[in-house]
N, C-alpha and C positions, 0 to 999 in steps of 0.2 A: 248337104252340110247341116249338122245339128245346130240348134239355136245357140247353145253354149259355145261351140267352136266358132260360130259366126261372130258372137259378141266379143270373144277374145281377139279374133283377127281384126275386128273393127277398132277395138281399143288400141291395139298396136299401131295400126295405120294412123289413127288420130293422134297418138302420142308422138309419132315420128314427124308428122306433118304440121303439128301445132305451132312449132317455131322453126320453119324452114331456114336453112342457113343461106345467107346472102353474103357476098363479099363485104368485108368491113373496110371502109375507106376513111382516111384521115382528112378532116375538113380544115381545122385550124387549131392553133395553140394560142390562147389568150395570154396577155401579160400577167405575170405573177403579181399578187397583191398582198399587202400586210395590213393589219388592223390593230395597231398598238393601243389605240384608245379603248378598245372593247375586248381585246384578247390578251390575257396575261402571258408573260414569258413562260415558255414551257418546253417540254420534250415530247411533242405530239407525234405519235408513231403509228396510229391507226385511226380510221374513220369509217362510219357506216351510216346510211340513211335510215331513219326510223319512219317518219311520216311528214309530208309537206316540207317545211323548212327546218324540221327538227333532226339533228344529227347527234351521234354519240362519238366522242373521241377518247382515246386512251393516251395517257402520258406515262412513259416508261420510268419516270422518276417521281411520280406523284407520292405524297406522304403515305397514302394507304392504297390498298387494293380497290380498284373500281374504275369509274369513267366519268367524263364530263359531258353534260348536255350543251349543245350549241344551237344557235339559231342562225342559219345561213340562207340568205336571200339571193337567188340567182335570177337575173333578168331573163324573162321567157323568150325574148327575141334574140338578143345578142349573146347571151350566155355569160356576160360579165357578172362578177360577184358584186352585188349592191351593198351588202353589209354582212359582217360576221360578228356575232355577239356570244361571248362565253357566259353560260349560265352556271347552275350549281353542280357540285361534285356529288355523284352517287356512289357510295362505297361501303366498306365494312371495316372492321378493326384489324384485319390481316395486313401484313406488310405488302408493299408493292412486289409483284412477281416479275418485274421487268416486262410489263404488259406491252405487247407489240401489235397484235392484230385484233380487230373486233368486227363482229357481224351481228345484225339484228335478224331474228327469226319471227315473222309475223304469226305463224301458226301457233306458237307457244307464248308469244309476246315476251320473249326473253332475248338476252344477248349472250354470245359466246366470246371469250377473250383468250387469246393465246399468250402464255407466259414463257419467256425465254429462260428465266432463271430456274424454274421448276419443270420445264418441258411438259406442261399440262395445258389442256384447252378446256376451260371450265365454263359452266353456264351461270348466268346472273339474272335475277329479277330486275325490273326497271328501277327499283330503289337501290340497287347496288349490292344487295345481299345474294349469297350463293344459294343455288337450288339444291346442290349436292350431286348434280349430274355433270358428266364430262364426256368428251369424245374418247372412244376406246382406241388407244394408240398401238399400232404394231410394234413389236419388240425392237425392230431395227432403228426406230426413232428415239429410243430412250437413252441413247448415249452419244449426244452430239459433242462437238469439239469447241471448248471455250465459249465465246459469246456469239456463236453461230447457230443458234437453235431456231425455234419457231418465230420467224419475223413476220410471216404472212398468214392470212386467214381469209377465206372467201366462202360465201354462201349465196345460193340463188333460190328464190322463192318459187320458181317455176319448175326447175329440175329437181328441187329438194335435195341438192347435194352440197356438202361441205368440202372444201379443199384446203390443204396446207402443204408446206414443204419446209425444209430447213433452209437457212440463209445460204449456207455453203456446204461443200462436200462432207458427208459423214466420214469419220475416221476409218470405218470399215470399207469405204469405197475408194479411198485414194487420198492424194494430197490436195490441199486447198490453195486457191489462187492467192498469190501475194503480188506486191508491186514489182517484183524482180524475177519471178520464176516462170511467168507466161502460161501457167496452168489454167485449164478450163474446168470450172466447177461442174461436177456431175451430181445432179439432184434427183430426188424421188418425189414426184407429185402424187399425193395420196388423197383419195376421195372417201367420203363417209356418207351413209344414208341417214334418213330421219331417225332410225333406231340408234344412231350415234356409233354404229359399228363400222369398221373399215370395209371398203368395197374394193375398187381397183387402184392400182399403183402404176405409175408410168415414169420412164427415165427422161430427164431433161438435161440438155447440154447448154451451158452458158457460153457466151462469147469469151474469147481470150481477153485479158486485161489490156487496156491501152497504155497503162503505166509501164515503165521499163527501168525505173531508178528507185533508190531507197527512199522510204517515206518515214516521217515521224508518226503518222497515223494513216491507216489504210483499211478500207472495207470494200469487199467485192462479193456481191451475192444478190439473191432475189429478195427484195425488201417488201414486195406486196404482190397480190394477185386479185383479180376481180372476175367473178363468174357471170357469164352471160346467159340469157334465157334459152339459147339454142344449144347449150352444153359446152361452148367454147370458153376459153380463159384468156384474159389479158394478163401477161406476166411482166412485171417491172424488174429489169436487171439494173442494179445500182452499183456504180463504182465511185468511191470517195477517196481521193488522193490528197494528202497534205504533205508537202515537202518540208524539210527541216526549217526553212526560212519562213514558212507559213504562206508568204505571198506566192501566188501561182497555184494555190490549192484549187481543186475543181471537183465537181460532181457530175458524172455522166450518167444519164438515165436513158435506158432503151426500153421501149414498150413493144412486146411481141404478142402475137395471137397464135394460140395453139388449139387444136381440136383433138382432145383425148380419144374420142371415139374412132378416129382414123389411125390411132396408134396401136401398138402392141403392148398389152399389160405385162408387167414384170412381177416377181414375187420377192418376199423378204430375203430369200435364200440366194437370189441372183446377185452376183457381184457386178458392180458397174465398171465398165471399161470403154474404150473408144469404139468398140464393136457392138455396144449395147443398142437396142432399138429406140433411140432417142426420138422424141416427138418432133415432127416437122414444125418449124416456127416461121412466121411471117412478120417482118418488121412493120410496125404501125407508125412509130414516131421516135425521134431521138432528141433529147434536150440536154445541153451542157451549160452549166453555170460555173463561174470561177470567181476567185478573190484576187483583186489587184489593189494597188495603192489608192486608186480612185473609184473602185467599184466593189460594193459589198453585196452583190446580188446572188452569191453562192447559195444554193438551196438543196438540202439533203432530203429528197422526197422519200418518205417511208409509208405514208398512208394514201390509200386510193379506194374510191368507191364510185358507183354509178350515181350521178346526180339526176336532175329532172330532164325530161325531154323538152326540146324547144318547140316553138310553134310551127316550124318548118319540118318537124318530125325527126330532126337530128338528136343525137344522144350526147349529154354532157358526161364527162369523166372528171371527178373532183379529186384534186391532190392536196396533201398537206405535208409540210416539211418539218423535220426535227431540228430545231435551232440550238439544241443543247442549252436551253434556258437563256437564249440570246447571248451566246458565248462572247464574253468580253465586250459586249455592246456592238459586235460586228455582225453576227448572224441575226436573221429575222425569222419570225414564224410566218412563212410564206404559204399562200393558198394559190392554186392555179387550176384553170379549167381547160381541158381538151375537148374538142367537139369532133365527134365521129358519126358516120352514117352506116347503118347495118341493113 
């Protein structure tokens, strides 16, 4: 075997085995926490870790386009959040793009933010200015329906892959789930390389809605994804149901693990239907919060990212909710930690 062929084979073997896949087990879900003294009321819809305790969060209704820097201190033994402090806003003079997802890329020391209003995923310097670069989106994603565009965005510094999907079914692929039709959303999970060009696309089937009656407000879709070192994804399916009376409203969040490399890629020209090669998904955790006369713990989780590893080797998953600017003094800006082992 030539030296060149041997080197190529060795590279492939090392790449495959660098992050061997182990079963992901759910350890615990810590109580959600709010920090009204150090976090302003907001519409926090995405979160990413930059370094140490420094995180960047997007607010989908901030005055301008950009992001906030936060200091989040997580106990290295228990995983409890010790403190959350909101720092300065980093942005530009452009209007908010309905920013929903955010990821930090160490190689370029920049961030990417997905906008649901303009259906673009743009790159930002750490001072909030635009670099002029963006992910190159396949044509199929350029025409979403209503407010169901790019809610999620993920990036992994080891696989060097970006991931996104629309919140709900594209109009070209079928009907969208409502609180009364029982439809299952059919989504397209799209990956991108470091050159920002699209790579592989996979079909993803959401669970059927739990709601079965009319709602004054309803949202059913994938609100976030997190990319793991071994190529797998954690997908957050979020159902937000608000009845006409408001009391009895609930948010049901389901966390699933999928492995795209075990799936069959699809193309833009493939129409999605119930016979499509949907990715196999494994449920990791389910969290339901509700609104009652005496309990205001309802939490609409829209942001998710990997937090620090704990001393026992387990991995934290950090969640942030969108309180709609602490709507009518009822909703709160909740933070929550899940602990998993991989």
